[in-house]
C-alpha positions as CSV (number, residue, x, y, z in Angstrom):
1,M,20.0,13.4,-71.9
2,Q,23.2,15.4,-72.2
3,E,26.4,13.6,-71.7
4,F,29.1,15.6,-69.8
5,V,32.6,15.2,-71.1
6,D,35.6,16.0,-68.9
7,R,37.7,18.5,-70.7
8,Q,41.4,18.7,-70.0
9,L,42.8,22.1,-69.1
10,Y,46.3,23.0,-70.2
11,K,48.8,25.7,-69.3
12,R,49.2,27.8,-72.4
13,Y,51.9,30.4,-72.5
14,V,51.0,33.6,-74.3
15,S,52.7,36.9,-75.2
16,V,51.2,39.9,-73.4
17,I,51.6,43.6,-73.9
18,A,51.4,45.2,-70.5
19,H,51.8,48.6,-68.9
20,C,54.0,49.0,-65.8
21,D,53.6,52.2,-63.9
22,R,56.3,53.9,-61.8
23,E,55.0,52.2,-58.7
24,G,55.6,48.8,-60.4
25,K,51.9,48.0,-60.9
26,V,51.6,45.7,-64.0
27,M,48.4,45.9,-66.1
28,P,48.0,43.6,-69.1
29,L,46.5,45.3,-72.2
30,V,46.7,42.8,-75.1
31,I,47.1,39.0,-75.4
32,E,48.9,37.9,-78.5
33,W,48.6,34.3,-79.9
34,E,51.2,32.3,-81.8
35,N,49.6,33.3,-85.1
36,Q,50.2,37.0,-84.2
37,K,46.4,37.6,-83.6
38,K,46.0,40.1,-80.9
39,Y,43.1,40.4,-78.4
40,R,42.6,43.6,-76.5
41,I,41.7,43.2,-72.8
42,D,38.5,45.2,-72.4
43,R,38.4,45.1,-68.6
44,I,40.3,43.7,-65.6
45,L,37.8,42.2,-63.3
46,E,40.1,41.0,-60.5
47,I,43.8,40.9,-59.5
48,R,45.0,38.6,-56.7
49,P,47.5,35.9,-55.9
50,A,46.0,32.5,-56.9
51,A,46.8,28.9,-57.8
52,S,45.9,27.7,-61.3
53,Q,43.8,24.7,-62.0
54,V,46.5,23.4,-64.3
55,G,49.3,23.7,-61.7
56,G,51.5,26.6,-60.7
57,G,50.1,30.0,-60.1
58,G,51.1,33.5,-59.5
59,I,49.2,36.7,-59.9
60,L,45.7,36.0,-61.4
61,Y,44.2,38.7,-63.7
62,R,40.6,37.8,-64.3
63,V,40.0,39.7,-67.5
64,R,37.2,40.3,-70.1
65,I,37.9,40.1,-73.8
66,G,34.8,40.9,-75.7
67,S,32.1,38.8,-74.1
68,Q,34.5,36.2,-72.8
69,E,36.1,36.0,-69.4
70,R,39.6,34.5,-69.1
71,R,42.0,33.7,-66.3
72,L,45.4,35.1,-67.1
73,F,48.3,34.4,-64.8
74,Y,51.7,36.1,-64.4
75,E,54.1,33.5,-63.1
76,N,57.9,33.9,-62.9
77,Y,58.1,36.6,-65.5
78,R,55.8,34.6,-67.9
79,W,52.1,34.9,-68.8
80,F,49.8,31.9,-69.3
81,I,46.1,31.2,-69.6
82,E,44.1,28.0,-68.7
83,S,43.2,26.6,-72.1
84,Y,41.4,23.6,-73.5
85,T,43.9,23.4,-76.3
86,P,47.6,22.8,-75.6
């Protein structure tokens, strides 16, 4: 029998390299962690206003990085992801 463990989600602020076109459309290209490791965003699956499960919200960019899907938020000129590690 598998035991389910509730995992706490955290709001984790990250650095993002993004492209802003002349109409003001912002497209994230790369997420950079504290250790300077960079992850290229392979595909943007969805863009829409949304609330985060960890509080707050803003513009949700549902992105694919390799084989993983992540929820990346742009809120008040800052980027964050929902993470299981603070």
